[in-house]
DOTIMI-464398 format. One record per atom (N, C-alpha, C): residue in three letters; z, y, x; residue number from 1. Coordinates in nm, 2 decimals. Each point is the difference from the previous one (the first is absolute). Layout:
% residues N
(vexkol ala,(Z,Y,X),NUM)
...
END
This chain:
% residues 104
(vexkol unk,(-2.62,-1.69,12.50),1)
(vexkol unk,(-0.10,0.06,0.14),1)
(vexkol unk,(-0.04,0.14,-0.10),1)
(vexkol unk,(-0.02,0.10,0.10),2)
(vexkol unk,(-0.02,0.12,-0.07),2)
(vexkol unk,(-0.08,0.09,0.09),2)
(vexkol unk,(-0.04,0.03,-0.09),3)
(vexkol unk,(-0.16,0.11,0.09),3)
(vexkol unk,(0.12,0.13,0.06),3)
(vexkol unk,(0.00,-0.01,0.10),4)
(vexkol unk,(0.05,0.16,0.05),4)
(vexkol unk,(-0.06,0.11,0.03),4)
(vexkol unk,(-0.11,0.00,-0.05),5)
(vexkol unk,(-0.06,0.15,-0.06),5)
(vexkol unk,(0.01,0.05,-0.14),5)
(vexkol unk,(0.04,-0.09,-0.10),6)
(vexkol unk,(-0.04,0.03,-0.12),6)
(vexkol unk,(0.19,-0.06,-0.06),6)
(vexkol unk,(0.06,-0.09,0.08),7)
(vexkol unk,(0.12,-0.01,-0.06),7)
(vexkol unk,(-0.02,-0.14,-0.13),7)
(vexkol unk,(-0.13,-0.03,-0.03),8)
(vexkol unk,(-0.06,-0.09,-0.06),8)
(vexkol unk,(0.06,-0.13,0.04),8)
(vexkol unk,(0.07,-0.09,-0.09),9)
(vexkol unk,(0.03,-0.16,0.04),9)
(vexkol unk,(-0.05,-0.07,-0.02),9)
(vexkol unk,(-0.05,-0.10,0.08),10)
(vexkol unk,(-0.05,-0.14,-0.05),10)
(vexkol unk,(0.10,-0.13,-0.04),10)
(vexkol unk,(-0.04,0.04,-0.14),11)
(vexkol unk,(0.12,-0.20,-0.04),11)
(vexkol unk,(-0.07,-0.11,0.10),11)
(vexkol unk,(-0.12,0.01,-0.03),12)
(vexkol unk,(-0.04,-0.15,0.04),12)
(vexkol unk,(-0.01,-0.04,0.13),12)
(vexkol unk,(0.02,0.10,0.08),13)
(vexkol unk,(-0.01,-0.02,0.11),13)
(vexkol unk,(-0.12,-0.02,0.13),13)
(vexkol unk,(-0.10,-0.09,-0.06),14)
(vexkol unk,(-0.14,-0.04,0.00),14)
(vexkol unk,(-0.10,0.07,0.05),14)
(vexkol unk,(0.01,0.13,-0.06),15)
(vexkol unk,(-0.12,0.05,-0.05),15)
(vexkol unk,(0.00,0.20,0.10),15)
(vexkol unk,(-0.12,-0.06,0.06),16)
(vexkol unk,(0.07,0.18,0.10),16)
(vexkol unk,(-0.04,0.08,-0.10),16)
(vexkol unk,(0.12,0.14,0.03),17)
(vexkol unk,(-0.04,0.08,-0.12),17)
(vexkol unk,(-0.14,0.06,0.08),17)
(vexkol unk,(-0.03,0.08,-0.09),18)
(vexkol unk,(-0.16,0.08,-0.04),18)
(vexkol unk,(-0.10,-0.12,0.02),18)
(vexkol unk,(0.03,-0.11,-0.02),19)
(vexkol unk,(-0.12,-0.09,0.00),19)
(vexkol unk,(0.00,-0.07,-0.09),19)
(vexkol unk,(-0.09,-0.09,-0.11),20)
(vexkol unk,(-0.01,-0.03,-0.16),20)
(vexkol unk,(0.02,-0.18,0.03),20)
(vexkol unk,(0.05,-0.01,-0.08),21)
(vexkol unk,(-0.01,-0.16,0.01),21)
(vexkol unk,(-0.13,-0.05,-0.06),21)
(vexkol unk,(-0.05,-0.13,0.03),22)
(vexkol unk,(-0.15,-0.03,-0.01),22)
(vexkol unk,(0.05,-0.05,-0.11),22)
(vexkol unk,(-0.08,-0.04,-0.12),23)
(vexkol unk,(-0.02,-0.10,-0.09),23)
(vexkol unk,(-0.01,-0.10,0.00),23)
(vexkol unk,(0.05,-0.10,-0.04),24)
(vexkol unk,(-0.01,-0.10,0.01),24)
(vexkol unk,(-0.09,-0.11,-0.10),24)
(vexkol unk,(-0.08,-0.10,0.07),25)
(vexkol unk,(-0.11,-0.04,-0.10),25)
(vexkol unk,(0.03,-0.06,-0.10),25)
(vexkol unk,(0.16,-0.02,-0.07),26)
(vexkol unk,(-0.01,-0.02,-0.11),26)
(vexkol unk,(0.02,0.08,-0.15),26)
(vexkol unk,(0.04,0.21,0.13),27)
(vexkol unk,(-0.01,0.08,-0.10),27)
(vexkol unk,(-0.15,0.07,-0.01),27)
(vexkol unk,(-0.04,-0.06,0.11),28)
(vexkol unk,(-0.14,0.08,0.00),28)
(vexkol unk,(-0.10,0.04,-0.10),28)
(vexkol unk,(-0.02,0.11,-0.07),29)
(vexkol unk,(-0.12,-0.03,-0.14),29)
(vexkol unk,(-0.09,0.01,0.09),29)
(vexkol unk,(-0.12,-0.08,-0.12),30)
(vexkol unk,(-0.14,-0.03,0.07),30)
(vexkol unk,(-0.09,0.15,-0.02),30)
(vexkol unk,(-0.07,-0.01,0.09),31)
(vexkol unk,(-0.10,0.14,-0.06),31)
(vexkol unk,(-0.05,-0.02,-0.12),31)
(vexkol unk,(0.02,0.12,-0.09),32)
(vexkol unk,(-0.13,-0.02,-0.09),32)
(vexkol unk,(-0.10,0.01,0.07),32)
(vexkol unk,(-0.10,-0.06,-0.12),33)
(vexkol unk,(-0.15,0.00,-0.03),33)
(vexkol unk,(-0.04,0.15,-0.06),33)
(vexkol unk,(-0.11,0.10,0.09),34)
(vexkol unk,(-0.03,0.09,-0.04),34)
(vexkol unk,(-0.15,0.00,-0.12),34)
(vexkol unk,(-0.02,-0.11,-0.02),35)
(vexkol unk,(-0.10,-0.02,-0.07),35)
(vexkol unk,(0.04,-0.11,-0.10),35)
(vexkol unk,(-0.06,0.04,-0.16),36)
(vexkol unk,(0.07,-0.10,-0.05),36)
(vexkol unk,(-0.04,-0.16,0.00),36)
(vexkol unk,(0.04,-0.07,-0.07),37)
(vexkol unk,(-0.02,-0.18,0.02),37)
(vexkol unk,(-0.11,-0.01,-0.05),37)
(vexkol unk,(-0.04,0.08,-0.16),38)
(vexkol unk,(-0.13,-0.01,-0.06),38)
(vexkol unk,(-0.04,0.06,-0.01),38)
(vexkol unk,(-0.15,0.01,0.02),39)
(vexkol unk,(-0.09,0.08,0.00),39)
(vexkol unk,(0.02,0.05,-0.15),39)
(vexkol unk,(-0.03,0.10,-0.04),40)
(vexkol unk,(-0.04,0.06,-0.15),40)
(vexkol unk,(-0.07,0.17,0.04),40)
(vexkol unk,(-0.09,0.01,-0.11),41)
(vexkol unk,(0.00,0.18,0.00),41)
(vexkol unk,(0.04,0.07,-0.11),41)
(vexkol unk,(0.04,0.11,0.08),42)
(vexkol unk,(0.05,0.10,-0.09),42)
(vexkol unk,(-0.04,0.09,-0.09),42)
(vexkol unk,(-0.03,-0.02,-0.06),43)
(vexkol unk,(-0.09,0.06,-0.12),43)
(vexkol unk,(0.14,0.16,-0.11),43)
(vexkol unk,(-0.09,0.08,0.08),44)
(vexkol unk,(0.10,0.14,-0.10),44)
(vexkol unk,(-0.08,0.10,-0.04),44)
(vexkol unk,(0.02,0.03,-0.16),45)
(vexkol unk,(-0.06,0.02,-0.08),45)
(vexkol unk,(0.05,0.14,-0.03),45)
(vexkol unk,(-0.04,0.13,-0.01),46)
(vexkol unk,(0.07,0.08,-0.01),46)
(vexkol unk,(-0.08,0.07,-0.15),46)
(vexkol unk,(0.15,0.12,-0.04),47)
(vexkol unk,(-0.03,-0.02,-0.19),47)
(vexkol unk,(-0.08,0.14,0.01),47)
(vexkol unk,(-0.06,0.01,-0.15),48)
(vexkol unk,(-0.11,0.19,0.02),48)
(vexkol unk,(0.10,0.05,0.10),48)
(vexkol unk,(0.15,0.04,-0.07),49)
(vexkol unk,(0.07,0.10,0.03),49)
(vexkol unk,(-0.02,0.02,0.16),49)
(vexkol unk,(0.03,-0.16,0.07),50)
(vexkol unk,(0.04,0.05,0.11),50)
(vexkol unk,(-0.13,0.02,0.12),50)
(vexkol unk,(-0.15,-0.06,-0.07),51)
(vexkol unk,(-0.10,0.05,0.04),51)
(vexkol unk,(0.01,0.18,-0.02),51)
(vexkol unk,(-0.03,0.02,-0.08),52)
(vexkol unk,(0.01,0.16,-0.02),52)
(vexkol unk,(0.15,0.06,0.09),52)
(vexkol unk,(0.07,-0.02,0.03),53)
(vexkol unk,(0.10,0.05,0.08),53)
(vexkol unk,(-0.06,-0.03,0.13),53)
(vexkol unk,(-0.05,-0.11,0.04),54)
(vexkol unk,(-0.05,-0.01,0.17),54)
(vexkol unk,(-0.12,0.11,-0.05),54)
(vexkol unk,(-0.06,0.01,-0.06),55)
(vexkol unk,(-0.13,0.14,0.01),55)
(vexkol unk,(0.07,0.06,0.03),55)
(vexkol unk,(0.07,0.09,-0.08),56)
(vexkol unk,(0.06,0.12,0.03),56)
(vexkol unk,(0.12,0.07,0.08),56)
(vexkol unk,(0.06,-0.11,0.08),57)
(vexkol unk,(0.04,-0.01,0.10),57)
(vexkol unk,(-0.13,0.04,0.14),57)
(vexkol unk,(-0.08,-0.07,-0.03),58)
(vexkol unk,(-0.14,0.04,0.10),58)
(vexkol unk,(-0.02,0.15,-0.02),58)
(vexkol unk,(-0.04,0.02,-0.16),59)
(vexkol unk,(-0.02,0.14,0.04),59)
(vexkol unk,(0.09,0.13,-0.01),59)
(vexkol unk,(0.12,-0.08,0.02),60)
(vexkol unk,(0.14,0.09,0.06),60)
(vexkol unk,(-0.04,0.02,0.16),60)
(vexkol unk,(-0.01,-0.12,0.05),61)
(vexkol unk,(0.04,0.00,0.09),61)
(vexkol unk,(-0.14,0.11,0.08),61)
(vexkol unk,(-0.10,-0.03,-0.03),62)
(vexkol unk,(-0.17,0.06,0.02),62)
(vexkol unk,(0.06,0.20,0.02),62)
(vexkol unk,(0.02,0.00,-0.13),63)
(vexkol unk,(0.08,0.13,-0.04),63)
(vexkol unk,(0.03,0.09,0.10),63)
(vexkol unk,(-0.04,0.18,0.06),64)
(vexkol unk,(0.10,0.03,0.05),64)
(vexkol unk,(0.11,0.03,-0.11),64)
(vexkol unk,(0.12,0.01,0.12),65)
(vexkol unk,(0.13,0.06,-0.04),65)
(vexkol unk,(0.00,0.14,-0.08),65)
(vexkol unk,(-0.06,0.05,0.10),66)
(vexkol unk,(0.00,0.18,-0.09),66)
(vexkol unk,(-0.17,0.01,-0.01),66)
(vexkol unk,(0.03,0.08,-0.09),67)
(vexkol unk,(-0.17,0.05,-0.03),67)
(vexkol unk,(0.00,0.18,0.06),67)
(vexkol unk,(-0.05,-0.03,0.13),68)
(vexkol unk,(0.00,0.10,0.07),68)
(vexkol unk,(-0.09,0.12,-0.01),68)
(vexkol unk,(-0.09,-0.01,-0.10),69)
(vexkol unk,(-0.08,0.08,-0.07),69)
(vexkol unk,(0.08,0.09,-0.05),69)
(vexkol unk,(0.09,-0.02,-0.09),70)
(vexkol unk,(0.10,0.03,-0.12),70)
(vexkol unk,(0.07,0.07,0.06),70)
(vexkol unk,(0.08,-0.01,0.10),71)
(vexkol unk,(0.07,0.10,0.11),71)
(vexkol unk,(-0.08,0.10,0.09),71)
(vexkol unk,(-0.11,-0.07,0.04),72)
(vexkol unk,(-0.08,0.17,0.06),72)
(vexkol unk,(-0.02,0.09,-0.10),72)
(vexkol unk,(0.02,-0.02,-0.12),73)
(vexkol unk,(-0.07,0.05,-0.06),73)
(vexkol unk,(0.11,0.11,-0.10),73)
(vexkol unk,(0.12,-0.10,0.02),74)
(vexkol unk,(0.11,0.07,-0.07),74)
(vexkol unk,(0.03,0.11,0.16),74)
(vexkol unk,(0.00,-0.03,0.09),75)
(vexkol unk,(0.03,0.07,0.11),75)
(vexkol unk,(-0.05,0.14,-0.02),75)
(vexkol unk,(-0.15,-0.05,-0.05),76)
(vexkol unk,(-0.11,0.15,0.06),76)
(vexkol unk,(0.04,0.06,-0.14),76)
(vexkol unk,(0.05,-0.01,-0.08),77)
(vexkol unk,(0.01,0.04,-0.14),77)
(vexkol unk,(0.19,0.11,0.04),77)
(vexkol unk,(0.15,-0.09,0.05),78)
(vexkol unk,(0.05,0.13,0.07),78)
(vexkol unk,(-0.01,0.08,0.07),78)
(vexkol unk,(-0.10,-0.06,0.11),79)
(vexkol unk,(-0.06,0.11,0.09),79)
(vexkol unk,(-0.03,0.13,-0.02),79)
(vexkol unk,(-0.09,-0.01,-0.17),80)
(vexkol unk,(-0.09,0.15,-0.04),80)
(vexkol unk,(0.06,-0.01,-0.09),80)
(vexkol unk,(0.19,-0.04,-0.06),81)
(vexkol unk,(0.01,0.10,-0.12),81)
(vexkol unk,(-0.04,-0.07,-0.11),81)
(vexkol unk,(-0.02,-0.10,-0.03),82)
(vexkol unk,(-0.11,-0.02,-0.11),82)
(vexkol unk,(0.09,-0.16,-0.06),82)
(vexkol unk,(0.08,-0.03,0.07),83)
(vexkol unk,(0.07,-0.14,-0.09),83)
(vexkol unk,(0.13,0.04,-0.09),83)
(vexkol unk,(-0.05,-0.04,-0.09),84)
(vexkol unk,(0.12,0.05,-0.13),84)
(vexkol unk,(0.04,-0.13,-0.03),84)
(vexkol unk,(0.16,0.05,-0.05),85)
(vexkol unk,(0.08,-0.13,0.01),85)
(vexkol unk,(0.02,0.01,-0.19),85)
(vexkol unk,(0.02,-0.08,-0.03),86)
(vexkol unk,(0.00,-0.04,-0.17),86)
(vexkol unk,(0.14,0.01,0.04),86)
(vexkol unk,(0.08,0.08,-0.08),87)
(vexkol unk,(0.17,-0.02,-0.05),87)
(vexkol unk,(-0.03,-0.09,-0.09),87)
(vexkol unk,(-0.08,0.01,-0.10),88)
(vexkol unk,(0.08,-0.09,-0.12),88)
(vexkol unk,(-0.02,-0.11,0.06),88)
(vexkol unk,(-0.14,-0.07,0.10),89)
(vexkol unk,(0.02,-0.15,-0.02),89)
(vexkol unk,(0.04,-0.02,0.11),89)
(vexkol unk,(0.08,0.09,0.09),90)
(vexkol unk,(0.08,-0.09,0.10),90)
(vexkol unk,(0.13,-0.03,-0.08),90)
(vexkol unk,(0.02,0.07,-0.09),91)
(vexkol unk,(0.14,0.04,-0.08),91)
(vexkol unk,(-0.02,-0.15,-0.07),91)
(vexkol unk,(-0.12,-0.06,-0.07),92)
(vexkol unk,(0.02,-0.09,-0.07),92)
(vexkol unk,(-0.01,-0.15,0.12),92)
(vexkol unk,(-0.07,0.01,0.09),93)
(vexkol unk,(0.03,-0.13,0.12),93)
(vexkol unk,(0.13,-0.02,0.04),93)
(vexkol unk,(0.07,0.15,0.02),94)
(vexkol unk,(0.20,-0.04,-0.01),94)
(vexkol unk,(0.06,-0.08,-0.12),94)
(vexkol unk,(-0.06,0.01,-0.10),95)
(vexkol unk,(0.02,0.01,-0.12),95)
(vexkol unk,(-0.02,-0.19,0.00),95)
(vexkol unk,(-0.12,-0.03,0.03),96)
(vexkol unk,(-0.07,-0.10,-0.04),96)
(vexkol unk,(0.14,-0.17,0.11),96)
(vexkol unk,(-0.03,0.07,0.12),97)
(vexkol unk,(0.08,-0.04,0.09),97)
(vexkol unk,(0.18,-0.04,-0.03),97)
(vexkol unk,(0.05,0.14,-0.03),98)
(vexkol unk,(0.11,0.00,-0.04),98)
(vexkol unk,(0.08,-0.13,-0.14),98)
(vexkol unk,(-0.13,0.01,-0.11),99)
(vexkol unk,(0.02,-0.13,-0.07),99)
(vexkol unk,(-0.09,-0.14,0.05),99)
(vexkol unk,(-0.04,0.02,0.08),100)
(vexkol unk,(-0.05,-0.17,0.08),100)
(vexkol unk,(0.16,-0.04,0.05),100)
(vexkol unk,(0.10,0.06,0.08),101)
(vexkol unk,(0.10,-0.01,0.06),101)
(vexkol unk,(0.11,0.02,-0.06),101)
(vexkol unk,(-0.02,0.03,-0.14),102)
(vexkol unk,(0.12,-0.03,-0.12),102)
(vexkol unk,(0.11,0.15,0.01),102)
(vexkol unk,(-0.08,0.08,0.04),103)
(vexkol unk,(0.14,0.13,0.01),103)
(vexkol unk,(-0.06,0.09,-0.14),103)
(vexkol unk,(-0.08,-0.01,-0.05),104)
(vexkol unk,(0.01,0.10,-0.11),104)
(vexkol unk,(-0.03,-0.10,-0.17),104)
END
């Protein structure tokens, strides 16, 4: 027997195309229990480092992503023509980045 739409043949001939065979009782998998069979209490001990990391994570989550006051002061300085760029400092930072990338 073949499926006239998809051209798939059914060698067993007893399973209609598009339906799934029902598992027999002997091959059926027993349901898995979601709860453990023995009662136990789990205790988790964090190291001092892990506790410190948790504190730092919370502090970072609570901190603003941008220092808006600093941005506003730089914008104002730019508008007034008072913002000075220190070329030596910029060059030093570029060199640090290049060293960190292993290019210098």
